[in-house]
BADREN-807456 format. One record per residue (C-alpha): residue number from 1; residue in three letters; y, x, z. Coordinates in pm, 1 decimal. Each point is the difference from the previous one (the first is absolute). Layout:
// residues N
[NUM 'Ala' [Y X Z]],
...
END
This chain:
// residues 390
[1 'Met' [26199.3 15319.8 21846.6]],
[2 'Ala' [234.2 -327.5 -65.4]],
[3 'Asp' [-21.9 -276.1 214.2]],
[4 'Val' [-152.0 -267.5 -181.8]],
[5 'Asp' [-107.4 -257.3 246.4]],
[6 'Leu' [-265.2 -258.9 -126.0]],
[7 'Ser' [-125.1 -103.5 357.7]],
[8 'Asp' [193.1 -367.2 -29.9]],
[9 'Leu' [-129.1 -91.4 -311.2]],
[10 'Glu' [-275.5 -258.7 -40.1]],
[11 'Ile' [-328.7 53.0 -173.3]],
[12 'Val' [-169.0 -213.7 -263.0]],
[13 'Asp' [-372.4 128.3 -70.1]],
[14 'Ala' [-71.0 -74.8 -371.2]],
[15 'His' [-375.0 63.8 58.9]],
[16 'Thr' [-237.5 -114.4 250.7]],
[17 'His' [-340.5 -163.5 65.2]],
[18 'Pro' [-28.8 -286.5 241.3]],
[19 'Tyr' [-283.0 -33.5 270.7]],
[20 'Arg' [-84.9 -239.6 269.4]],
[21 'Val' [75.3 45.3 406.7]],
[22 'Glu' [-419.3 -28.5 41.7]],
[23 'Gly' [-65.9 273.7 -281.6]],
[24 'Leu' [270.3 233.2 171.8]],
[25 'Leu' [-179.3 -65.2 360.7]],
[26 'Ala' [-358.7 -0.8 -142.5]],
[27 'Lys' [26.3 360.7 -100.0]],
[28 'Gly' [116.1 121.0 315.3]],
[29 'Ser' [221.7 290.1 69.3]],
[30 'Glu' [-235.7 266.7 2.0]],
[31 'Gly' [75.1 192.8 -332.0]],
[32 'Phe' [291.4 -188.1 -119.0]],
[33 'Asp' [237.9 308.5 -66.5]],
[34 'Thr' [-334.2 99.6 -227.4]],
[35 'Arg' [61.3 -364.0 -169.7]],
[36 'Ala' [331.9 83.6 -41.4]],
[37 'Thr' [-42.2 327.6 -215.8]],
[38 'Phe' [-81.2 -46.4 -368.1]],
[39 'Leu' [-320.0 140.3 3.2]],
[40 'Gly' [-80.2 -265.2 307.2]],
[41 'Glu' [142.0 -262.2 -191.0]],
[42 'Ala' [-192.8 75.7 -263.4]],
[43 'Phe' [-330.5 -103.6 200.9]],
[44 'Ser' [149.3 -329.9 12.3]],
[45 'Ser' [87.0 -42.0 -351.2]],
[46 'Ser' [-261.0 177.3 -224.1]],
[47 'Thr' [-351.6 -117.6 -106.9]],
[48 'Arg' [-76.2 398.2 -69.4]],
[49 'Leu' [39.0 164.4 320.6]],
[50 'Asp' [-300.6 35.6 223.8]],
[51 'Pro' [39.8 -127.2 370.7]],
[52 'Asp' [-181.2 284.8 143.0]],
[53 'Leu' [271.9 215.5 -73.3]],
[54 'Trp' [227.7 -199.1 214.0]],
[55 'Ser' [-86.4 220.1 315.3]],
[56 'Thr' [140.2 272.7 -254.7]],
[57 'Ala' [314.4 -135.6 -72.8]],
[58 'Asp' [57.1 -77.1 360.9]],
[59 'Arg' [-9.9 382.4 116.6]],
[60 'Leu' [203.6 95.8 -246.9]],
[61 'Thr' [291.3 -233.2 127.2]],
[62 'Asp' [95.5 232.9 281.1]],
[63 'Ser' [63.0 293.7 -258.2]],
[64 'Thr' [198.4 -256.6 -241.5]],
[65 'Val' [371.6 -7.6 36.2]],
[66 'Met' [53.1 -356.5 -43.2]],
[67 'Gly' [-281.0 -68.5 248.8]],
[68 'Ile' [154.0 222.5 237.7]],
[69 'Thr' [330.1 -126.3 -30.9]],
[70 'Ile' [-79.6 -391.7 39.9]],
[71 'Val' [-159.7 125.7 346.3]],
[72 'Arg' [294.8 203.3 104.1]],
[73 'Trp' [265.9 -286.2 -129.6]],
[74 'Leu' [-189.7 -277.8 137.4]],
[75 'Ala' [-62.1 136.9 368.1]],
[76 'Arg' [361.4 30.3 18.9]],
[77 'His' [17.6 -364.9 -104.3]],
[78 'Leu' [-269.1 -121.0 232.4]],
[79 'Gly' [108.1 232.8 289.8]],
[80 'Cys' [-342.5 153.4 32.6]],
[81 'Glu' [-170.1 367.4 -55.8]],
[82 'Pro' [28.0 132.6 -331.7]],
[83 'Thr' [-365.3 41.3 -54.3]],
[84 'Arg' [-229.9 -210.0 -222.6]],
[85 'Gly' [-198.7 -163.6 278.7]],
[86 'Ala' [310.0 -90.1 197.6]],
[87 'Val' [161.2 -157.2 -262.6]],
[88 'Ala' [-282.1 -205.8 -147.6]],
[89 'Val' [-38.3 -142.1 370.5]],
[90 'Ala' [380.8 -61.1 12.5]],
[91 'Arg' [-24.1 -190.7 -335.3]],
[92 'Glu' [-287.6 -193.3 66.8]],
[93 'Ala' [146.4 -146.2 326.5]],
[94 'Ala' [319.2 -80.2 -187.0]],
[95 'Leu' [-150.6 -159.1 -286.0]],
[96 'His' [-278.9 -252.3 270.5]],
[97 'Glu' [357.8 -33.5 182.2]],
[98 'Asp' [168.2 -170.8 -311.9]],
[99 'Ala' [-82.8 150.7 -371.2]],
[100 'Val' [291.3 -180.8 -155.3]],
[101 'Ala' [251.1 142.9 235.0]],
[102 'Tyr' [-125.1 356.5 -22.6]],
[103 'Thr' [11.4 -4.4 -367.7]],
[104 'Lys' [353.5 -179.7 -3.2]],
[105 'Gly' [101.1 299.8 260.9]],
[106 'Leu' [-142.5 264.7 -256.8]],
[107 'Leu' [184.8 -153.7 -292.2]],
[108 'Asp' [327.7 -58.6 239.3]],
[109 'Ala' [7.6 337.4 105.1]],
[110 'Ala' [-16.8 98.8 -386.8]],
[111 'Gly' [231.0 -229.8 -138.5]],
[112 'Val' [-206.1 -184.2 -204.0]],
[113 'Val' [107.9 -361.5 -76.0]],
[114 'Ala' [-201.5 -143.0 -236.0]],
[115 'Val' [-297.7 101.9 -242.7]],
[116 'Leu' [-173.2 -67.4 -335.9]],
[117 'Ala' [-386.0 -93.9 13.7]],
[118 'Asp' [-230.8 92.1 -250.8]],
[119 'Glu' [-262.7 -310.4 13.4]],
[120 'Gly' [-229.9 165.6 -191.2]],
[121 'Tyr' [-160.0 242.0 297.9]],
[122 'Pro' [-190.0 -124.7 181.3]],
[123 'Gln' [-164.9 -304.6 -138.4]],
[124 'Pro' [-7.2 -281.6 60.2]],
[125 'Pro' [381.1 -18.3 -15.6]],
[126 'Ile' [192.9 10.8 355.2]],
[127 'Pro' [332.7 -280.2 -71.4]],
[128 'Ala' [313.3 189.9 30.5]],
[129 'Ala' [144.7 -254.1 255.7]],
[130 'Glu' [-313.3 67.5 222.9]],
[131 'Phe' [46.4 392.4 -45.2]],
[132 'Ala' [339.9 -58.7 136.6]],
[133 'Gly' [-133.4 -148.0 300.5]],
[134 'Thr' [-219.7 290.0 30.2]],
[135 'Ile' [285.5 277.0 -7.1]],
[136 'Gly' [312.2 -225.5 98.9]],
[137 'Val' [233.7 112.7 -310.4]],
[138 'Arg' [50.9 -188.5 -323.6]],
[139 'Val' [-274.2 39.6 -266.2]],
[140 'Tyr' [29.5 -41.2 -357.7]],
[141 'Arg' [-303.7 -87.0 -213.9]],
[142 'Val' [-71.7 267.3 -303.7]],
[143 'Ala' [-287.0 -179.8 -208.7]],
[144 'Arg' [-317.3 212.2 -141.6]],
[145 'Leu' [-139.0 -62.2 -352.5]],
[146 'Glu' [-349.3 161.9 78.7]],
[147 'Pro' [-127.3 -259.3 241.0]],
[148 'Trp' [71.5 -301.7 -273.2]],
[149 'Ile' [-174.0 189.0 -258.7]],
[150 'Leu' [-320.4 43.2 232.0]],
[151 'Ala' [29.7 -352.6 96.3]],
[152 'Arg' [22.4 -126.0 -355.0]],
[153 'Arg' [-186.2 214.6 -236.0]],
[154 'Glu' [-370.0 -193.6 38.7]],
[155 'Gly' [130.1 -239.6 -273.7]],
[156 'Ser' [109.8 23.2 -314.4]],
[157 'Phe' [282.6 264.3 -142.8]],
[158 'Asp' [229.1 -299.7 -80.7]],
[159 'Asp' [-55.0 -125.5 363.4]],
[160 'Leu' [81.6 361.5 168.1]],
[161 'Val' [297.0 23.9 -224.6]],
[162 'Ala' [107.2 -373.1 102.7]],
[163 'Gly' [-79.0 39.8 370.5]],
[164 'Ala' [168.8 338.0 71.9]],
[165 'Glu' [315.1 -114.0 -182.2]],
[166 'Ala' [-26.0 -329.2 209.6]],
[167 'Asp' [-43.1 202.6 340.0]],
[168 'Ala' [284.1 227.3 -103.5]],
[169 'Thr' [232.6 -304.1 -89.9]],
[170 'Glu' [-120.4 -167.1 359.9]],
[171 'Ala' [127.5 297.6 178.7]],
[172 'Ala' [319.6 1.4 -158.6]],
[173 'Ser' [46.5 -351.7 126.3]],
[174 'Asp' [-6.4 167.1 370.6]],
[175 'Pro' [368.7 88.2 97.2]],
[176 'Asn' [-138.3 238.4 218.2]],
[177 'Cys' [-198.6 198.3 -287.4]],
[178 'Val' [245.6 250.0 -90.6]],
[179 'Ala' [-208.8 227.6 -229.5]],
[180 'Tyr' [-328.9 36.6 -186.0]],
[181 'Lys' [-247.8 310.9 9.0]],
[182 'Ser' [-303.8 187.5 -170.5]],
[183 'Ile' [-222.9 244.0 129.2]],
[184 'Val' [-147.9 52.9 -371.1]],
[185 'Ala' [15.3 390.5 77.1]],
[186 'Tyr' [-300.5 -74.8 245.6]],
[187 'Arg' [-177.7 -192.1 -259.9]],
[188 'Thr' [27.8 120.5 -359.7]],
[189 'Gly' [304.7 250.8 13.7]],
[190 'Leu' [371.0 -53.1 -62.1]],
[191 'Asp' [18.4 84.7 -379.8]],
[192 'Val' [31.1 -394.4 -71.3]],
[193 'Gly' [-31.9 -49.5 -353.5]],
[194 'Asp' [87.3 -301.4 -224.7]],
[195 'Pro' [-326.5 -159.3 -76.7]],
[196 'Ser' [1.2 -318.5 -218.3]],
[197 'Ser' [-148.0 -332.3 146.0]],
[198 'Ser' [-298.2 32.0 -223.0]],
[199 'Glu' [-62.6 381.4 91.8]],
[200 'Ala' [24.5 -113.2 359.9]],
[201 'Ala' [-192.4 -311.8 -48.9]],
[202 'Glu' [-286.0 244.0 -170.1]],
[203 'Ala' [23.7 265.9 273.1]],
[204 'Phe' [2.8 -311.5 255.4]],
[205 'Ala' [-347.0 -87.1 -135.0]],
[206 'Arg' [-145.6 402.0 19.4]],
[207 'Trp' [109.2 -8.9 377.5]],
[208 'Arg' [-173.0 -312.2 70.6]],
[209 'Ala' [-314.2 131.5 -183.2]],
[210 'Asp' [51.4 342.4 181.1]],
[211 'Asp' [-25.4 -168.4 370.5]],
[212 'Trp' [364.2 22.7 63.0]],
[213 'Arg' [-9.9 410.1 -6.0]],
[214 'Glu' [372.2 125.0 43.8]],
[215 'Thr' [-34.7 218.7 -341.6]],
[216 'Arg' [308.9 67.2 -192.1]],
[217 'Glu' [-242.1 -93.4 -328.6]],
[218 'His' [-29.2 -348.7 75.6]],
[219 'Ala' [231.5 -114.4 327.7]],
[220 'Lys' [312.4 204.3 -69.0]],
[221 'Gln' [110.8 -226.5 -315.9]],
[222 'Val' [-48.6 -320.8 220.2]],
[223 'Arg' [202.6 110.6 301.4]],
[224 'Asp' [271.0 184.0 -258.2]],
[225 'Phe' [13.0 -337.1 -177.0]],
[226 'Leu' [71.7 -196.1 362.2]],
[227 'Ile' [231.4 258.5 118.8]],
[228 'Arg' [251.8 -44.1 -315.2]],
[229 'Arg' [-47.7 -403.7 28.2]],
[230 'Thr' [87.1 31.3 382.0]],
[231 'Leu' [270.8 219.9 -79.4]],
[232 'Ala' [123.9 -292.6 -209.2]],
[233 'Val' [-31.9 -239.7 254.4]],
[234 'Ala' [210.1 228.3 235.2]],
[235 'Lys' [253.3 39.0 -254.4]],
[236 'Ala' [47.4 -366.5 -62.7]],
[237 'Asn' [-5.6 -98.9 386.0]],
[238 'Asp' [276.6 319.9 72.0]],
[239 'Arg' [-249.1 181.7 239.0]],
[240 'Ala' [-55.8 376.1 -4.4]],
[241 'Phe' [-328.0 142.1 -62.7]],
[242 'His' [-156.7 264.7 199.7]],
[243 'Phe' [-261.7 273.4 -117.9]],
[244 'His' [-221.7 191.1 251.5]],
[245 'Cys' [133.9 342.4 -172.1]],
[246 'Gly' [-190.0 342.3 119.1]],
[247 'Gly' [-275.5 111.7 240.4]],
[248 'Gly' [-188.7 -252.3 202.1]],
[249 'Asp' [-313.9 -14.0 234.1]],
[250 'Pro' [-339.0 148.1 -188.0]],
[251 'Asp' [-15.3 -329.5 -244.3]],
[252 'Ile' [296.3 78.6 -195.3]],
[253 'Asp' [-84.8 107.9 -369.1]],
[254 'Leu' [195.3 321.1 90.7]],
[255 'Ala' [-43.5 137.5 -371.0]],
[256 'His' [263.6 -311.3 -91.8]],
[257 'Ala' [183.4 -44.2 313.3]],
[258 'Ser' [332.5 209.8 -92.7]],
[259 'Pro' [319.9 -154.5 -94.4]],
[260 'Lys' [4.7 168.1 -392.1]],
[261 'Gly' [-317.3 -230.6 -52.2]],
[262 'Leu' [256.2 -341.5 63.6]],
[263 'Phe' [300.1 120.6 -199.0]],
[264 'Pro' [-100.9 -155.0 -375.8]],
[265 'Leu' [-21.9 -325.8 246.2]],
[266 'Leu' [317.4 71.3 149.2]],
[267 'Val' [163.2 67.0 -322.4]],
[268 'Asp' [-99.6 -361.8 -135.5]],
[269 'Val' [91.6 -173.3 295.2]],
[270 'Gln' [325.7 173.8 59.7]],
[271 'His' [190.9 -304.5 18.8]],
[272 'Gln' [-144.8 -99.8 327.5]],
[273 'Pro' [-31.3 152.0 352.0]],
[274 'Val' [-332.1 205.9 73.2]],
[275 'Val' [-64.5 188.8 313.9]],
[276 'Leu' [-210.6 294.2 36.1]],
[277 'Val' [-148.0 -33.7 330.6]],
[278 'His' [-40.4 307.3 178.7]],
[279 'Ser' [280.5 197.9 -247.1]],
[280 'Gly' [-373.0 105.3 -169.5]],
[281 'Phe' [-30.9 211.9 272.0]],
[282 'Pro' [-138.5 331.0 -22.6]],
[283 'Trp' [116.5 -13.1 -341.2]],
[284 'Val' [369.0 -78.7 136.0]],
[285 'Glu' [176.4 177.7 -262.5]],
[286 'Glu' [-155.7 -201.1 -281.5]],
[287 'Gly' [99.9 -316.5 186.7]],
[288 'Ala' [365.4 130.1 51.9]],
[289 'Phe' [40.6 65.9 -360.1]],
[290 'Ile' [-121.1 -333.2 -122.6]],
[291 'Ala' [250.2 -146.2 254.3]],
[292 'Ser' [285.2 225.4 -133.0]],
[293 'Val' [-51.5 -117.9 -378.8]],
[294 'Leu' [-97.9 -363.0 38.6]],
[295 'Pro' [278.0 -230.4 132.1]],
[296 'Asn' [-250.2 -216.0 169.9]],
[297 'Val' [-216.4 175.3 146.8]],
[298 'Tyr' [-23.5 40.6 396.3]],
[299 'Leu' [-167.1 243.4 231.7]],
[300 'Glu' [-149.3 -140.1 291.5]],
[301 'Leu' [-61.3 323.4 270.5]],
[302 'Ser' [-330.5 -95.5 211.2]],
[303 'Glu' [-307.9 234.4 11.5]],
[304 'Leu' [256.9 286.3 -75.1]],
[305 'Ile' [134.3 -170.3 351.7]],
[306 'Pro' [-157.3 72.3 230.5]],
[307 'Trp' [-315.8 156.8 -135.7]],
[308 'Gly' [166.3 256.5 -193.2]],
[309 'Trp' [158.0 109.7 294.4]],
[310 'Gly' [98.3 362.6 -58.9]],
[311 'Gln' [97.3 -57.8 -328.5]],
[312 'Val' [235.8 -334.6 73.8]],
[313 'Glu' [301.2 235.6 -4.5]],
[314 'Pro' [-59.4 191.6 -315.9]],
[315 'Ala' [-86.2 -314.3 -171.7]],
[316 'Leu' [266.4 -216.7 139.6]],
[317 'Glu' [253.4 273.2 -123.3]],
[318 'Leu' [-146.9 -8.3 -356.1]],
[319 'Ile' [-7.2 -363.8 12.1]],
[320 'Val' [358.6 -62.8 131.2]],
[321 'Gly' [158.2 260.8 -218.6]],
[322 'Ser' [-138.2 -115.2 -334.3]],
[323 'Val' [-64.5 -371.3 36.4]],
[324 'Pro' [300.8 -266.6 116.6]],
[325 'Ala' [-44.5 -111.0 347.5]],
[326 'Ala' [38.4 -360.9 -79.4]],
[327 'Lys' [-360.8 34.2 -183.2]],
[328 'Val' [-182.2 170.8 292.4]],
[329 'Met' [-162.9 -192.5 283.4]],
[330 'Tyr' [-138.7 101.4 329.0]],
[331 'Gly' [-361.1 -130.8 71.8]],
[332 'Ser' [-311.1 101.2 238.4]],
[333 'Asp' [-318.3 -120.1 -120.7]],
[334 'Glu' [-81.1 -92.6 343.1]],
[335 'Ala' [-366.9 -166.1 -28.4]],
[336 'Gly' [-91.7 -105.3 365.7]],
[337 'Glu' [135.5 240.8 226.4]],
[338 'Pro' [348.3 -131.3 136.7]],
[339 'Glu' [80.7 357.2 73.1]],
[340 'Gly' [-13.4 74.3 -389.1]],
[341 'Phe' [355.3 -239.3 -4.2]],
[342 'Trp' [147.9 189.4 261.9]],
[343 'Val' [-80.9 386.8 -91.0]],
[344 'Ala' [50.5 -63.0 -363.8]],
[345 'Ala' [366.6 -150.2 90.1]],
[346 'Leu' [62.5 286.8 218.6]],
[347 'Ile' [-67.0 324.5 -198.4]],
[348 'Ala' [192.5 -209.5 -318.3]],
[349 'Arg' [287.5 -35.9 205.3]],
[350 'Ala' [-3.1 349.4 154.6]],
[351 'Ala' [-107.8 151.4 -325.2]],
[352 'Leu' [266.4 -210.0 -222.7]],
[353 'Gln' [263.8 123.1 241.0]],
[354 'Arg' [-44.5 364.4 -59.3]],
[355 'Val' [-58.0 -13.9 -328.5]],
[356 'Leu' [337.0 -185.3 -71.9]],
[357 'Gly' [177.0 207.7 251.2]],
[358 'Arg' [-102.2 298.3 -191.3]],
[359 'Leu' [133.9 -169.7 -312.6]],
[360 'Val' [361.6 -59.9 183.9]],
[361 'Asp' [-11.2 396.2 85.9]],
[362 'Arg' [-48.6 108.6 -368.2]],
[363 'Asp' [306.3 -224.5 -31.7]],
[364 'Tyr' [-199.5 -251.7 -273.7]],
[365 'Val' [113.1 -346.6 196.1]],
[366 'Ala' [202.2 -52.0 293.8]],
[367 'Val' [-105.6 -112.7 326.8]],
[368 'Asp' [46.4 -358.1 -27.4]],
[369 'Glu' [-150.3 -0.5 -399.2]],
[370 'Ala' [-295.2 196.9 187.3]],
[371 'Gln' [-48.3 -329.8 238.5]],
[372 'His' [50.6 -224.1 -270.0]],
[373 'Leu' [-298.2 180.0 -202.1]],
[374 'Gly' [-204.7 -32.5 329.1]],
[375 'Glu' [93.6 -374.4 69.7]],
[376 'Leu' [-112.8 -74.4 -367.9]],
[377 'Ile' [-336.4 205.8 57.2]],
[378 'Leu' [-105.6 -145.5 332.8]],
[379 'Ser' [76.1 -377.1 -50.5]],
[380 'Gly' [262.4 -42.9 -270.0]],
[381 'Ser' [-174.6 51.2 -324.9]],
[382 'Cys' [-302.3 -232.7 105.8]],
[383 'Arg' [210.6 -266.2 94.3]],
[384 'Ala' [222.5 -8.8 -350.5]],
[385 'Leu' [-343.5 23.7 -194.3]],
[386 'His' [-187.3 -245.8 170.3]],
[387 'Gly' [271.9 -253.6 83.4]],
[388 'Leu' [-78.0 26.3 366.5]],
[389 'Ser' [216.3 -250.0 217.3]],
[390 'Gly' [38.2 246.9 330.4]],
END
């Protein structure tokens, strides 16, 4: 295979979630590898999983490739035996010695120099500056719409709209806030319509009368209306807008979570940058198609990386082969386990290097061109889109 070397390239992680040191230490290290898997992460983020099933999930980790790999790789990093028990003990000791230094060591080993943090999870929000102190690298803020809706909906419809727009405008005044985000795929679906103000106000009254149940009959028109208003604020303030796009934990509205549902809205707002967070995984083909035909639609690779694991290279080959690399950006969806930053970055760098090497072998690109594509995906595209300083 061609000698494409991405080992010295910096990585900017376009999608993470903040946490606090005390929360990390309180969880302990037993079962950390399970918590790092997609199944394990769902227990902390989903309201639908029965906690009594945790032991089942934990028993499955040592037959899950990602779980096996984390133990093997982390044993080498920590200098201990490659068993779940030995790694958990060594990790716990390292965290209690200096949790920030442990995390910074993982980020440095993976080449991660900055992250974008979605302030919507967990709640209440953890400030970006505080999270930066926890992990030891630069953190940029991504402001999320849904907490503003929850905080503002007890008043009138006009109060909700004005309040959400005020929150969005205030976020734009923060130079460290580089994007907005919505997780409407978890609420009423990605098929965002275009209701009028009167239609949304009538739906708001029904939603309130229905005790705020998240139904597509009532809540959807309100959320769709507010998404379009927030998109307008994002455009006016030169900020990208991120959509969770694709699968997720069991709270997702899976029937309305694929990229094709979002396509009409993306056509409507085609003059402003929109990021499909997770690239629509597992519907990667849909995400790649949309990003290949709409100039301002970008793809972000988390969920696929690391949780797709065995699907990463085929999906990267599809994405890199059909979407401009200047519109593709790396992300981990780290959500509380510092190893999430690290293992995702390691697999992304290695998988991308192999995929780009095969493109060189086929004489599609030269080595220097492949390395440029790799730099764009690992950091350059994210920096350019979000105006990052470093």
